[in-house]
N, C-alpha and C positions, 0 to 999 in steps of 0.2 A: 505493500499499501503505500502508495506517495506521501509524502508529508503536505502537512495545510503549506497554502501560500507560497508554493515553488512556482508560482505564475510560468505555467508552459505556453500560454496562450499569451502572447503580446504584439497582435495586428488586430487591425483593422482593416477590415475586407470592402475594397471602395465599390458603393452602390452600380456604379456601372457595370463592375465585373460581376457580382451578384445577377444584376440585373440582364448582362450578357449568357451567363451561365444558364439563369434560368428561362430564356428563349430557346437558349439551345437546347435544353432538356425537352424542354415542352416541342420544339419543332419537330425531334426524336421521336418524341410517346406518340406525335400526330401522325406523321410517316408509318410508324409500326400500326398504329391501331387498329388498322383495316385488317390486320393478318392475327391479331391478338386475340386469344379468349375473353370472355367475361371472366371477373374474381368468381375463382370458386369458394364455396367454404371449405373451413380446415377439414370438414365431414367428408362433403364431397370428394376432395385432392386423395384423403387418402385409400379412398377405394380404389384409384388406377393406380397401375402395376408400375413402378420406375424402374425405366431404363437410366442404367449408370455405367458406370467404366467397362467392366466385366461382362455388362450383357451386350454392348452395344456393337463389339464386334461379329457376337451372333447373329444380330437383327441384320447385320450391312452383308455378313455371309449369307444367309436365309433369302435375302432378298434376289440376292444375286442368284443363286440358285433357283429361287420360284419362279423367275424372267426366265431360266433357261428349261424350265423342267415345267412347264404350264400343266401338263399334264396330270402331276402329282398335286396341284394347288387344288384345297379345299374351295366348294363353291362358294361359301362363307366368306372368305380370304381375297378381300379385293389390292392384287400384288402393288397397282400401281396407285394407288391408295396408301397404300402403308408407305413407299418410295416416297410418294411426297411427304405423310408424316416423319420420314428420317429426315429426310435432307431440314426441315425447318427446326427439328432438334437439332442439328449440327450447325446450321447458321447461327442460331439464336447464341452455341456456345459462349464465344467472344462479346457478344451483348450482355448475356448474365453476368458471365465473371466480370468483366467493367462495372456493371452498375454496381453490382455485389460491392463489391471494392470502393466504390464510388458512396452507397449508401453506408457502410462502415465506419469509414473514414469523416463522412459528416455527423453522424452518431457519434463517435468518439469526440470528434473537436467540439462539437457542442456539449458533452458533457463534459469533457475537463473544462470548456470555458466555462459553464454554467458554477462548476465546484467553486472555481476558484473566485469566480465573483460570489458566493457565496458565502465561501470562505472570509475572505475578507469583510463582508459587512455582516456577519453574524462577527465578527470581533470588535466592529465600530459599533455593533448592537450592545455588545457587553459593555463596551467601554462607557457608551452614551448612560448605558444602564449604571454603572458604578458612579458616573459624575453624575445623577439624576439623585442617585441616595446619599451624594457628598454632598447635597445643595450646590450643584451650580445650576445658575440659573437658566441659562440659555439649553442646557442637558435635560431640562424637564420635559420640554414640548416635544423636541425629537423622539426623548424614549416614546412618551406617550404612545406619538402616536406610529411607531415604530414596534411598540409590543402589541398593538393590533392585531399585527401581521406576521409576528414573528411565529417560527414552526419551529424551532430547535431543530438543529441537526439534520438540517434536510426531510425531514420526516412528520409528516402532520400527526398531529393527536386527533385519538378518537372522538367523537363527537359523542357525548354522553345522552342515552336514551331516557332517563331516569325523569321523570315529573313530579313536581314537588308542588 
């Protein structure tokens, strides 16, 4: 665990860069959207078999054999459609990896940036609280306002359901 106040994030992302990145991501999304399925629930996606690293060569070789041995292909099996599906699986891999890496780095950067800001303001709050308790007049209204919002260590305190 990193110590508090390590300040790993010390930059401001220019709004023009954020706007440009968002526009490019939206363009990519909109370009691919007609070829992508609607979002599935966790339950729905779990119902499907998963094509992975080990089964990918099996499917590729199976399509090749089926195309060359059409007399062996069951009627319920549409090899032309399977070949299209397999191609989509293959061509989306680099995008899947890149987008996953981007999402992970964005998420981790947000987590660290938020934690650093929270750590600093928690320290400020504790200092203001002590100053208010010590009778420093300027600290009292700051403390009173911040204590309404203080959540303590990044975790919300449970709301009592007991009525009196």
